[in-house]
Structures are given as C-alpha cells and as structure tokens.
C-alpha positions in Angstrom: -9.8 20.6 -5.3 -10.3 17.3 -3.5 -7.1 15.5 -2.5 -6.2 12.1 -4.0 -5.9 9.4 -1.3 -5.0 5.7 -1.7 -6.1 3.0 0.7 -3.7 0.1 0.3 -4.2 -3.6 0.9 -1.1 -4.6 2.8 0.2 -8.1 3.5 2.8 -9.1 6.0 5.7 -11.4 5.1 6.4 -14.4 7.4 10.0 -13.4 7.8 11.8 -10.1 8.0 13.5 -9.1 4.7 16.4 -6.7 4.5 16.6 -4.8 1.2 20.0 -3.4 0.4 20.4 0.3 -0.4 21.5 -0.1 -4.1 22.1 2.9 -6.4 19.3 1.7 -8.8 16.8 1.9 -6.0 17.5 5.6 -5.4 15.9 8.7 -6.8 12.2 9.6 -7.2 10.4 6.5 -8.3 6.9 5.1 -8.1 7.9 1.5 -8.4 11.2 -0.4 -7.9 11.9 -3.9 -9.2 13.9 -5.6 -6.5 17.0 -7.5 -7.6 16.1 -10.4 -5.2 12.4 -10.1 -4.3 11.1 -12.0 -1.3 8.7 -14.9 -1.6 5.3 -13.4 -1.0 3.3 -16.5 -1.6 2.7 -17.1 2.2 2.0 -13.4 3.0 -1.0 -12.8 5.2 -3.3 -9.7 4.8 -2.9 -7.2 7.7 -6.6 -6.4 7.6 -9.5 -8.7 6.7 -12.0 -7.6 4.0 -14.4 -6.1 6.6 -11.7 -3.9 8.2 -10.4 -2.8 4.9 -13.9 -1.8 3.8 -14.5 0.1 7.0 -11.2 2.0 6.5 -12.2 2.9 3.0 -15.5 4.2 4.2 -13.8 6.2 7.0 -11.5 7.9 4.4 -14.5 8.7 2.2 -16.3 10.3 5.1 -13.3 12.4 5.9 -13.0 13.6 2.3 -16.7 14.5 2.1 -18.9 14.2 -1.0 -17.3 14.2 -4.4 -17.7 17.5 -6.2 -19.9 17.6 -9.3 -18.1 17.2 -12.6 
C-alpha cells in the first residue's frame, strides 16, 4: 500500500502569534477554530510556486509510481 503524503502551501505571518492552550483546542482534531484568529491578509508564502512544484515532484519521485487500480 502506498503511503498518503500531503505537501502543504505554508505562509508566514508578519508578527509572532501566541495561541493559548485552551481546553477546546485539546484532543485529537484535524482542524481547530481559533477563538481569536490572527490577521493572515499580509502573510507571505514561504516557498514560491517554482519551489513548491519542485518539492511536490521530489515527493512523487520518492513515493515511486502509482500502483495500478
């Protein structure tokens, strides 16, 4: 079985944000709605499109060809 891998597009916030450790953030969760989310409108991508595409290709090479369905 081929592993499932996610390559994420990540953006950096201009200022550091501290997120409090609240009980509603605990447990096993895929997504958490922050009580007071930071303003991400000025966030800048960590990698440009070319670098992101290169990383995706590198991951695909490491995983090898997709098995036939």
